[in-house]
C-alpha positions as CSV (number, residue, x, y, z in Angstrom):
1,M,79.0,117.7,102.4
2,I,82.2,119.7,101.6
3,T,85.3,117.7,102.4
4,I,88.4,119.4,103.9
5,K,91.7,117.8,103.1
6,N,94.5,117.3,105.6
7,E,98.2,117.6,104.8
8,H,98.6,113.9,104.3
9,E,95.7,113.8,101.8
10,L,96.9,116.9,100.1
11,E,100.3,115.3,99.4
12,S,98.5,112.5,97.5
13,M,96.3,115.0,95.8
14,R,99.2,117.1,94.6
15,Q,100.7,114.0,93.0
16,A,97.4,113.2,91.2
17,C,97.2,116.9,90.1
18,K,100.8,116.8,88.8
19,I,100.0,113.9,86.6
20,T,96.8,115.5,85.4
21,A,98.5,118.8,84.5
22,A,101.3,116.9,82.6
23,A,98.6,115.0,80.6
24,R,96.9,118.3,79.7
25,A,100.3,119.7,78.5
26,L,101.0,116.6,76.5
27,A,97.6,116.8,74.8
28,G,98.1,120.5,74.0
29,E,101.4,119.8,72.3
30,M,99.7,117.4,70.0
31,V,97.1,119.9,68.8
32,R,98.1,120.6,65.2
33,P,96.5,120.1,61.7
34,G,96.3,116.4,60.7
35,V,96.1,114.9,64.1
36,S,92.9,113.0,65.2
37,T,91.2,113.6,68.5
38,K,91.4,109.9,69.0
39,A,95.2,110.0,68.8
40,I,95.3,112.7,71.5
41,D,93.0,110.7,73.7
42,K,95.2,107.6,73.4
43,A,98.3,109.6,74.3
44,V,96.5,110.9,77.4
45,Y,95.5,107.4,78.4
46,D,99.0,106.0,77.8
47,Y,100.7,108.8,79.8
48,I,98.3,108.6,82.8
49,V,98.6,104.8,83.0
50,A,102.4,105.0,82.7
51,Q,102.4,107.1,85.8
52,G,100.6,104.4,87.8
53,A,97.4,106.4,87.7
54,K,94.0,105.9,86.1
55,P,92.1,108.3,83.8
56,S,89.4,109.8,85.9
57,F,87.0,110.2,83.0
58,L,87.2,106.8,81.4
59,G,84.0,105.0,82.2
60,Y,82.8,107.8,84.4
61,N,79.0,107.5,84.1
62,G,79.7,105.7,80.9
63,F,82.0,108.2,79.3
64,P,84.0,106.3,76.7
65,A,87.3,108.1,76.7
66,S,90.2,109.4,78.9
67,A,89.9,113.0,77.7
68,C,87.0,115.3,76.8
69,I,88.1,116.9,73.5
70,S,85.8,119.7,72.4
71,V,86.4,121.4,69.0
72,N,85.1,124.9,68.0
73,A,81.4,125.1,68.9
74,T,81.6,122.1,71.2
75,V,81.7,123.5,74.8
76,I,82.5,120.4,76.9
77,H,82.3,116.6,76.9
78,G,83.4,116.1,73.3
79,I,84.0,112.4,72.6
80,P,87.4,111.8,70.9
81,G,87.1,109.9,67.6
82,G,88.0,110.1,63.9
83,Y,87.8,113.9,63.6
84,I,91.0,115.2,62.1
85,L,92.1,118.6,63.4
86,K,92.5,121.4,60.8
87,E,94.1,124.8,60.6
88,G,92.0,127.4,62.5
89,D,90.3,125.0,64.9
90,I,90.3,125.7,68.6
91,V,90.5,122.6,70.8
92,S,89.4,122.3,74.4
93,I,91.0,119.4,76.2
94,D,89.7,118.4,79.7
95,V,91.6,115.7,81.6
96,G,91.6,114.0,85.0
97,A,93.8,111.5,86.7
98,Y,93.1,109.3,89.8
99,Y,96.1,108.5,91.9
100,K,96.5,107.3,95.5
101,G,92.8,107.8,96.2
102,F,92.5,111.4,94.7
103,H,91.5,113.1,91.5
104,G,93.1,116.0,89.6
105,D,91.0,117.9,87.1
106,C,92.1,120.5,84.6
107,A,91.4,121.8,81.1
108,A,92.6,124.4,78.5
109,T,91.8,125.5,75.0
110,F,94.5,125.2,72.4
111,P,94.8,126.8,68.9
112,C,95.3,124.5,66.0
113,G,97.8,126.4,63.7
114,A,96.8,129.9,62.8
115,I,93.4,131.0,64.3
116,S,91.2,134.0,63.9
117,T,91.7,137.1,66.1
118,E,88.3,136.6,67.7
119,A,89.2,132.9,68.5
120,Q,92.4,134.0,70.2
121,K,90.7,136.6,72.2
122,L,88.1,134.1,73.3
123,I,90.9,131.7,74.5
124,D,92.7,134.6,76.3
125,V,89.6,136.0,78.0
126,T,88.6,132.5,79.2
127,K,92.0,131.9,80.7
128,Q,92.2,135.3,82.3
129,S,88.7,135.0,83.8
130,F,90.0,132.1,85.8
131,F,92.7,134.2,87.2
132,D,90.3,137.0,88.0
133,G,88.2,134.5,89.9
134,L,91.2,133.1,91.6
135,R,91.8,136.4,93.4
136,F,88.8,135.6,95.5
137,A,89.7,132.0,96.2
138,T,90.9,132.8,99.7
139,Q,89.7,132.2,103.2
140,G,86.8,134.3,104.2
141,H,85.4,134.9,100.7
142,R,82.4,133.0,99.5
143,V,82.1,130.7,96.5
144,S,80.0,133.2,94.5
145,D,82.7,135.9,94.9
146,I,84.8,133.7,92.5
147,S,81.7,133.3,90.3
148,H,81.0,137.0,90.1
149,A,84.6,138.0,89.2
150,I,84.6,135.4,86.4
151,Q,81.3,136.6,85.0
152,T,82.2,140.3,85.2
153,Y,85.5,139.9,83.3
154,V,84.0,137.7,80.6
155,E,81.0,139.9,80.0
156,S,83.2,143.1,80.0
157,N,84.9,141.5,77.0
158,G,81.7,140.9,75.1
159,F,81.5,137.1,75.7
160,S,79.1,135.0,77.8
161,V,79.6,132.4,80.5
162,V,77.8,129.0,80.3
163,R,75.1,128.6,83.0
164,S,74.1,125.0,82.5
165,F,77.4,123.6,83.7
166,V,79.6,124.7,86.6
167,G,82.8,124.1,88.5
168,H,82.9,121.9,91.5
169,G,84.7,120.5,94.5
170,V,87.2,117.7,93.7
171,G,89.1,115.2,95.8
172,R,88.4,111.6,96.6
173,Q,85.4,112.0,94.2
174,L,85.8,113.6,90.8
175,H,82.8,115.8,91.6
176,E,82.2,117.0,95.2
177,E,80.4,119.8,96.8
178,P,80.3,122.7,96.5
179,E,79.3,123.7,93.0
180,V,81.3,126.7,91.7
181,P,79.3,128.6,89.1
182,N,80.9,131.0,86.7
183,F,78.1,133.6,87.2
184,G,76.1,135.1,90.0
185,K,76.0,137.9,92.6
186,P,78.9,138.1,95.2
187,G,78.5,137.1,98.8
188,H,76.6,133.9,98.4
189,G,77.4,130.2,98.8
190,P,79.7,128.4,101.2
191,R,82.5,130.4,102.9
192,L,85.9,129.3,101.7
193,I,88.2,127.7,104.3
194,R,91.6,126.2,104.3
195,G,91.8,122.7,103.0
196,M,89.0,123.0,100.4
197,T,89.9,121.9,96.9
198,L,87.9,123.3,94.0
199,A,87.9,122.8,90.2
200,I,87.3,126.3,89.0
201,E,86.5,126.1,85.3
202,P,85.2,129.0,83.2
203,M,83.3,127.8,80.1
204,V,82.9,130.9,77.8
205,N,81.0,131.3,74.6
206,A,81.6,133.8,71.8
207,G,77.8,134.3,71.4
208,V,74.9,133.4,73.7
209,Y,75.4,131.4,76.9
210,D,72.8,128.8,75.9
211,V,74.0,125.3,75.1
212,K,72.4,122.0,74.0
213,V,73.4,118.4,74.7
214,C,73.6,116.2,71.6
215,K,72.0,112.8,71.1
216,D,75.0,110.9,72.5
217,G,74.1,112.4,75.9
218,W,77.6,113.9,76.3
219,T,78.7,116.3,73.6
220,T,77.5,119.8,74.5
221,V,77.5,122.6,71.9
222,T,76.7,126.3,71.8
223,A,73.1,126.9,70.9
224,D,74.0,129.4,68.2
225,G,77.0,127.5,66.7
226,K,79.6,130.0,67.7
227,L,82.9,129.2,69.3
228,S,83.4,128.2,72.9
229,A,86.5,127.9,75.1
230,H,87.3,126.2,78.5
231,Y,90.0,126.7,81.1
232,E,90.2,124.8,84.4
233,N,92.6,124.1,87.3
234,T,92.3,122.3,90.6
235,V,92.8,124.9,93.4
236,L,93.6,124.6,97.1
237,I,92.3,127.1,99.6
238,T,95.1,128.0,102.0
239,D,95.8,130.4,104.9
240,G,97.0,132.9,102.3
241,E,97.2,132.9,98.5
242,P,95.4,129.9,96.7
243,E,97.6,127.1,95.4
244,I,97.0,125.9,91.9
245,L,97.6,122.2,92.1
246,T,97.4,121.5,88.4
247,V,100.0,124.1,87.5
248,T,102.3,123.6,84.5
249,E,104.5,126.2,82.9
250,G,102.7,128.3,80.3
251,L,99.3,126.8,81.2
């Protein structure tokens, strides 16, 4: 069932999303050569807790960290640990915060020092595909109108969208209905109405869209070993233009 949020609920959700977005920004600022993914995860945990919130991901279905940190060919759900970031890496950081009964959810991919031209293009296209999809996140459109716009933009730039994982509703639960794929024909899925909150999250690969899940049951990598990028915001459907709840300057 799709949950519609009222104004009182949205006020709490905005606060959760503000904390989430700030945690993403903090993590992104730490991406530089010589920093471990574990150190970034600790900073995310410390920040979220200091705000009186809880990391949404920590313990979620057994996930052992506060942030998903996915480097290079890792698409999503990378587990932070002893890996030391190096020049040329691209680092996808996905965070969530639970506050006053609601979750925020957002992600972005950050360059570590100087990166290749192709890697920068992948990051830029992934982010822009979100905004192409966002144009259809308005009352009266259907979920797959967002999906189709994302896929069209990504593929027009020579990349592919992941099919095995999709965006989702978000609110009192981290994952709610409806699913929000990043591919598909327009005009399908639930119709968008005011008060829906969606985590729209293009996951884009430099090569094929196929992925595989590693033995740890979480880490998901590209099937061909090529780079992947991720960009996500929590979005509110309104009477007019959509509202990005996890907005931060420059992200």
